[in-house]
C-alpha positions as CSV (number, residue, x, y, z in Angstrom):
1,M,24.2,2.0,1.8
2,A,21.1,2.2,3.9
3,M,18.3,4.8,4.4
4,E,16.2,5.6,7.4
5,V,12.5,5.4,6.7
6,P,9.9,7.1,9.0
7,Y,7.2,4.9,10.4
8,V,4.1,6.2,12.2
9,L,3.5,4.0,15.2
10,F,-0.2,3.6,16.1
11,E,-2.5,1.6,18.3
12,V,-5.9,0.3,17.2
13,R,-8.9,0.0,19.5
14,K,-12.4,-1.1,18.8
15,R,-15.1,-0.2,21.3
16,G,-12.3,0.6,23.8
17,R,-10.6,-2.8,23.4
18,P,-7.0,-2.9,22.1
19,R,-6.5,-4.8,18.9
20,G,-2.8,-4.3,18.5
21,T,0.1,-1.9,17.8
22,F,1.2,-1.4,14.3
23,A,3.5,0.8,12.2
24,V,3.0,2.2,8.7
25,D,5.7,3.5,6.4
26,A,5.0,7.2,6.3
27,Y,7.2,7.9,3.3
28,F,6.7,5.3,0.6
29,I,3.0,5.1,1.2
30,E,2.8,8.1,-1.1
31,F,4.7,6.4,-3.9
32,L,2.5,3.5,-4.9
33,S,0.5,3.2,-8.2
34,L,-2.4,1.2,-6.6
35,E,-4.4,2.0,-3.5
36,P,-4.4,-1.6,-2.0
37,R,-0.6,-1.6,-2.0
38,K,-0.6,1.0,0.7
39,V,-2.0,-1.6,3.1
40,V,1.0,-4.0,2.8
41,L,3.2,-1.2,4.1
42,I,1.5,-1.6,7.5
43,K,3.6,-3.8,9.8
44,D,2.9,-5.5,13.2
45,A,5.2,-3.3,15.3
46,S,6.7,-6.3,17.0
47,T,8.0,-7.8,13.8
48,V,10.3,-5.0,12.7
49,V,13.2,-3.1,14.2
50,L,12.2,0.5,14.8
51,R,14.4,3.2,16.4
52,R,13.5,6.4,18.1
53,K,16.3,8.4,16.6
54,A,17.7,8.7,13.1
55,Q,20.8,10.6,11.8
56,K,19.5,11.4,8.3
57,A,16.0,10.2,7.9
58,L,13.6,10.5,5.0
59,P,10.8,13.0,5.7
60,P,7.3,11.8,6.7
61,L,5.0,12.5,3.8
62,L,1.8,11.1,5.3
63,R,-0.5,14.2,4.9
64,K,-3.4,13.2,7.1
65,P,-3.7,11.6,10.6
66,V,-3.0,7.9,10.4
67,G,-6.6,7.0,11.6
68,E,-8.2,9.1,8.9
69,T,-5.8,7.7,6.3
70,L,-6.6,4.1,7.1
71,K,-10.3,4.6,7.2
72,N,-10.2,6.5,3.9
73,I,-8.2,3.6,2.3
74,Y,-10.8,1.1,3.6
75,R,-13.6,3.1,2.1
76,E,-11.7,3.4,-1.2
77,L,-11.0,-0.4,-1.3
78,L,-14.7,-1.1,-0.7
79,R,-15.6,1.0,-3.7
80,N,-12.8,-0.4,-5.8
81,S,-13.9,-4.0,-5.0
82,T,-17.4,-3.4,-6.4
83,E,-16.2,-1.5,-9.4
84,A,-13.4,-4.0,-10.3
85,R,-15.8,-7.0,-10.1
86,K,-18.4,-5.1,-12.2
87,K,-15.8,-4.2,-14.9
88,R,-14.6,-7.8,-15.2
89,V,-18.2,-9.2,-15.4
90,N,-19.2,-6.5,-18.0
91,H,-16.1,-7.2,-20.1
92,M,-16.7,-11.0,-20.1
93,R,-20.4,-10.5,-20.9
94,R,-19.6,-8.2,-23.9
95,W,-16.9,-10.6,-25.2
96,N,-19.2,-13.6,-25.0
97,V,-21.9,-11.7,-27.0
98,W,-19.4,-10.8,-29.7
99,R,-18.3,-14.4,-29.9
100,I,-21.8,-15.7,-30.2
101,L,-22.5,-13.2,-33.0
102,G,-19.3,-14.2,-34.7
103,I,-17.7,-10.8,-34.5
104,P,-13.8,-11.0,-34.4
105,T,-12.5,-8.9,-31.5
106,G,-9.0,-10.3,-30.8
107,H,-8.9,-13.3,-28.5
108,S,-5.4,-12.6,-27.0
109,R,-6.3,-9.0,-26.3
110,H,-9.4,-10.0,-24.3
111,I,-7.5,-12.6,-22.4
112,A,-4.8,-10.0,-21.5
113,L,-7.4,-7.5,-20.4
114,D,-9.2,-10.1,-18.3
115,E,-6.0,-11.1,-16.6
116,E,-5.2,-7.5,-15.8
117,L,-8.7,-6.9,-14.3
118,A,-8.3,-10.1,-12.3
119,R,-4.9,-9.1,-11.0
120,V,-6.3,-5.7,-9.8
121,E,-9.3,-7.4,-8.2
122,R,-7.0,-9.8,-6.4
123,E,-4.8,-7.1,-5.0
124,N,-7.8,-5.1,-3.9
125,S,-9.3,-8.1,-2.2
126,L,-6.0,-8.8,-0.4
127,G,-5.6,-5.2,0.7
128,L,-9.2,-5.1,2.0
129,A,-8.8,-8.4,3.9
130,L,-5.6,-7.2,5.6
131,L,-7.2,-3.8,6.6
132,E,-10.3,-5.6,7.9
133,R,-8.0,-7.7,10.1
134,I,-6.1,-4.7,11.4
135,L,-9.1,-2.5,12.1
136,G,-11.4,-5.4,13.2
137,V,-14.2,-4.5,10.8
138,K,-16.3,-6.2,8.2
139,R,-18.5,-3.3,7.2
140,E,-18.0,0.4,6.6
141,E,-20.5,1.2,9.5
142,E,-18.1,-0.4,12.0
143,L,-15.5,2.2,11.4
144,E,-17.3,4.4,13.9
145,D,-16.3,1.9,16.6
146,V,-12.6,2.0,15.7
147,E,-10.2,4.4,17.3
148,V,-6.6,4.8,16.0
149,R,-4.1,6.4,18.4
150,K,-0.8,7.7,17.1
151,R,2.1,6.8,19.3
152,G,4.8,8.7,17.5
153,V,7.3,8.5,14.6
154,L,10.0,5.9,14.6
155,Y,12.6,4.9,12.0
156,R,13.6,1.8,10.2
157,R,16.8,1.1,8.3
158,L,16.4,-0.4,4.8
159,W,18.9,-1.2,2.0
160,L,19.2,-3.1,-1.3
161,S,21.3,-6.2,-1.8
162,D,21.3,-8.5,-4.9
163,G,17.9,-7.2,-5.9
164,Q,16.3,-7.7,-2.5
165,V,15.2,-5.1,0.1
166,L,16.7,-5.9,3.5
167,G,16.1,-4.5,7.0
168,E,17.7,-5.4,10.3
169,E,15.3,-8.3,10.5
170,G,16.4,-9.8,7.2
171,V,14.8,-9.8,3.7
172,D,11.6,-7.8,3.5
173,R,9.5,-9.7,1.0
174,V,6.8,-7.0,0.7
175,Y,9.3,-4.2,-0.3
176,T,11.2,-6.7,-2.6
177,N,8.0,-7.5,-4.4
178,L,7.0,-3.9,-4.7
179,I,10.4,-3.1,-6.3
180,K,9.5,-5.7,-9.0
181,I,5.9,-4.9,-9.7
182,D,5.4,-1.2,-9.1
183,P,7.5,1.2,-11.2
184,V,6.4,4.3,-9.2
185,F,7.6,2.6,-6.0
186,R,10.8,1.3,-7.6
187,T,11.8,4.8,-8.9
188,A,11.1,6.4,-5.5
189,F,13.0,3.7,-3.6
190,V,16.1,3.9,-5.6
191,S,16.0,7.7,-5.6
192,A,15.7,7.8,-1.9
193,L,18.4,5.2,-1.4
194,F,21.0,7.2,-3.4
195,R,20.1,10.7,-2.2
196,E,22.9,12.7,-0.8
197,T,21.0,15.5,0.9
198,G,17.4,16.1,2.1
199,M,14.7,15.3,-0.4
200,S,14.1,18.0,-3.0
201,E,10.8,19.9,-3.3
202,E,10.4,18.2,-6.7
203,I,10.4,14.7,-5.2
204,I,8.0,15.7,-2.5
205,E,5.6,17.3,-5.1
206,K,5.7,14.1,-7.1
207,A,4.9,12.1,-4.0
208,Q,1.7,14.2,-3.6
209,D,0.9,13.8,-7.3
210,F,1.0,10.0,-6.9
211,A,-1.1,9.9,-3.7
């Protein structure tokens, strides 16, 4: 059982010079619990099999133009990067003060919180690095030099087998990992895979809620 996922095909140019042609999942991008995970749904268009026609495709849910979407994600990741680092530093500073004063605060609880903050920081840094590579930027000011041209909507076949997500190219490690770590994505993926008719209004509304 396979589903046909819509991808927005786009070209990136910086100061008029082409940087590459990419494609972004225009359906599941709205079903992720963390902002940096949206970036890993961007593919080099030459690495995946994309078709012009689909018999029964999922609907594109990307609400804004792809260029605006990517630049907004970049700005959000920049803000998140600063905030995540600040939260982790502040947490460790408070914990060390309590330890010096001999105030019991629960060692394992602080370790767990620090590990969670570190994981979020790592994901955010990875998403930011990937998007910087795609857009060819290092600072927010450089976004003005970047032009993103939409080339159309294409479709990619995906399915599940033995707990892995497969496409016509083989195992997709990004989707397989998201199935494991992101409950919002996992629920949306399985629901989409086993749908019998067009997506209900309730599913589409939930997609917007998670955006």
